[in-house]
N, C-alpha and C positions, 0 to 999 in steps of 0.2 A: 504493499500499500504506499510505502514511502516514495518509491520511484515515480509513480504517476503524479503525486503531490509535488515532487521536485520539478517534474517536467512542466506542470501547470504554472508553477512560480517562475520558471525560466521563460516560458512563453509570455507571461504577463510582463515580466521585466523587459523582454525584447520589444514587445508592443509599446510599452511606455517609453523606452529609449528612442524608438523610431518616431513616435509621436512628438517627443521633445526635439529630435533632430529636424523634423519638418518645420516646427515653429522657429527653431534656431535659424534655418535657411530663410524663412520669411523675414525674420528680424535682421538678418545679414544683408539681404538684397533690397529691402524696402523700409519705409517709415512706419509700416503697420505695426502696432504694438503687439507683443507676444501675449497671447491670452492664456497661457499655461505657465506653471512654474518650471523653470529650467534648472536641472542639476548640472550646471556647466562643468565641462571637462574637456581636456584636449581631445580625447577619443570621440566625444559627442560632436565636437566641432569638425573633426575629420569626417564623420559619417554624414553630416548635414548636406554635403555637396551633391549627393545623389538626388536630392530634391530640388536642385536649381531649375531644371526644366519644368518640373511640376509647378513651382512658384511662377515661372514664366507663363505657363498655360493659364493659371488662375488670373494673372495680370491680364492676359489676352482676353479672357472672358469678360473681365471688367471693362477693358478698352472697347471691345466689340459692342457690349451693351450700352456703354456711354455714347458711342458713335450712333447707334440706332436711335437713341433718344434725341441727340443733338441734330441729327439729320432731318428730323421732323420740323425743325425750326429754321435751320440755316442750310446753305449749300454744302457740298462735299468738302471744298477747300477749307472753309471756316470750321466745319465740324472736325476735320482731321487736325487742324491747328489747335483747337481746344483740347482734343484728346492728347496731343503731344504735351501741352501745358500740364495737364493732369498727370501724365506719365513722369515728367520731370519732377513734379512735386512728390508723388507717391514713392518714387525711387530715390529721391534726393539727388538726382542727376549723378548717381553713383558711377555708372559706366561711362557717361559723357566726360566726367572729370578724369577718368582713366585715359580716355582717348586724348584729351587735350594735353595732359602731362606726358603721355608717351610720345606724342608728336613733337612737343617742345624738346624733350630730351634727345630723341633720335635725330631730330633735325639740327639741334644746336650743340650737341656734345661730340667731341672728337676722340674720346677715350671711354672705355667702359665705366671707369670711376666717375668721370665727369657726367656721363649720361645718367647714372644712378643718382648723382648729386642733384641734377636738374629735376629729376622726377620727384624728389623730396620737397622741392620748393613749392609752396602753396600758391605762388603767383603764376598767372597765365601769361605766356608770351605770344608773339605774333603767330608763330607756327600753330600753336595750340588753338588760338582764337579762330584762325582761318579754317582749320580742320573741323572745329566744332560747328561753325556756321555752315560750312559746306555739308557736313554730315546731317545736321538737322534739316537743312533745306532740301537735300536730296531725299531724305526719308519722307518728308511731308509730300513732296511731289510724287514719289513712288506709291505711297499709300493712296493718294487721290486718284492715281491712274489704275490701281489694282481693281480687278473684277472677280468677286465682289470685295469691297473695302473691308467689310467685317471679317472676312476670312483671313485677309492679310494681317489685320490687327490681332486676330485670335492666335495665329500660328507663329508669327515672327518673334514674339518674346520667348516662347518655349524653345524654338529651334536655335536661336542665337545663344541661349544660355547653356547649350550643350558644348559649344566650341571651346570655352575655357577649360572644361573638364579634360578634353583631349590634350590640351597644352600642358596641363598639370601632370598628366601621365608620362609624357615623353621628354619634358624639359626639366632641368633643375631650377630650384628657386634661388635667386641671386641677390636679393635685397637684404637690408638690415632687419633681422627677425624681431628686434626690440621695438621697432617703430612701424611695423606693418600690420594692418588689419587682416590681410589675406594669408599670412604665414600659417596660422593654426589650421586653416582649411587645406592648405597645400601639403602640409607635412603628413606623411603616412597615407596619401591618397590611394584608394583601393581600386584596382583594375576591375574587380568583380562588381563593385557598385557602379563604376563607369558603364559596364555592360548592361546593368539594369536601367540606368538613365538613358542610354542609347536606344535600347529596345523600346522603352516607353515612348521616346520621341519619334522613332521610326514608325511605330504602330499608329500614333495619332496622325502623323504626316501622311501615311499611306491611306488611312481612312478618309482624310480630307482631300485626297487626290493631288497632294503636293510633295510626294516623296522625292522626286528628282531634284527640284529646287532645294529641298531640305538637305539632301545628301551633298549636293554641290556646294552649298554654303558652308557647311561644317568642314568638308574635306579641303576646300580651297583655303579657308582661313587657317585650319590646323597646319596645312602643308606650307603655304606661302608666308603667312604671318609668323608661324612657328619657326620656319627656316630663317626668316629675316631677324627674328629675336635672337636666334642662336648665333648668327653672324655678328650682330651688334652688341649683344649683352652676355652671350654664352648661357642664356637661360631666360626666365620670365620674371616679372614683378607683378604685384597686385594691379598696378596701373595698366600693364600690358594685357592682363586678363580682362579688365574692363573694356579696353580698346577692342579686344577680340569679339566681345559681344556686339558692339556697334558695327564692326566690319561684317560679321556673320549676318546680322540683320539686314544690312544694305545689300549684300550679295544675294541673300534669299529673296528680297523684294525685287531686285533687278531680274533675277531668274523667273520669278513668279509673273511679273508684268510682261516680260518677253514671251513667256509661254502662253 
């Protein structure tokens, strides 16, 4: 009788830990307050990354629903712009900040040490500002061109948040662990959990009829952006992971609109 009881307790503990890991992923990627008590640990932070695409899908549901409401009052362009404003607020422009810092560092630094130093600077430079304006502008135009818009809004946050997980698997972490928010997530990243996240994303994309654009986006960013990071930094940083989300989103939308 002892063995089944131990198994039940182990299952309950596993479910509780996964539930906390999910909410930790929500808190890491968004401004949404965590509605459960988190027994924070390094291991739990490592495990939360499997839920990044799921958090993206939930954000996509909110974005698509918000667009459906706004589109009843304004045209597509204004409705998309308002959804983007909401996106920047609810995520704290987390990934956009990573894009700006990455472009500033990679464009203005001539050594690995200097590039990493620029990434830590909270100020935004010309390269970063231009990249941010162009990325947001292109994203808005692509969303407005997508048919249907709600599907692009639904899928792009999920698919784009798979890209950094692949970078974490194949590249080393190269920034200061004492000043980085992403280091606990990156350390001890599990290939098995990456497989789960990838399978979940592939299934959703296939059911929505967007499997090819999804695979293209993740593969191109993982290979091209990952290769560039290896040449320039010999690894990745938290900012580079944030940039990969933006890049994967743009590639996915470009492929989706072209198709």
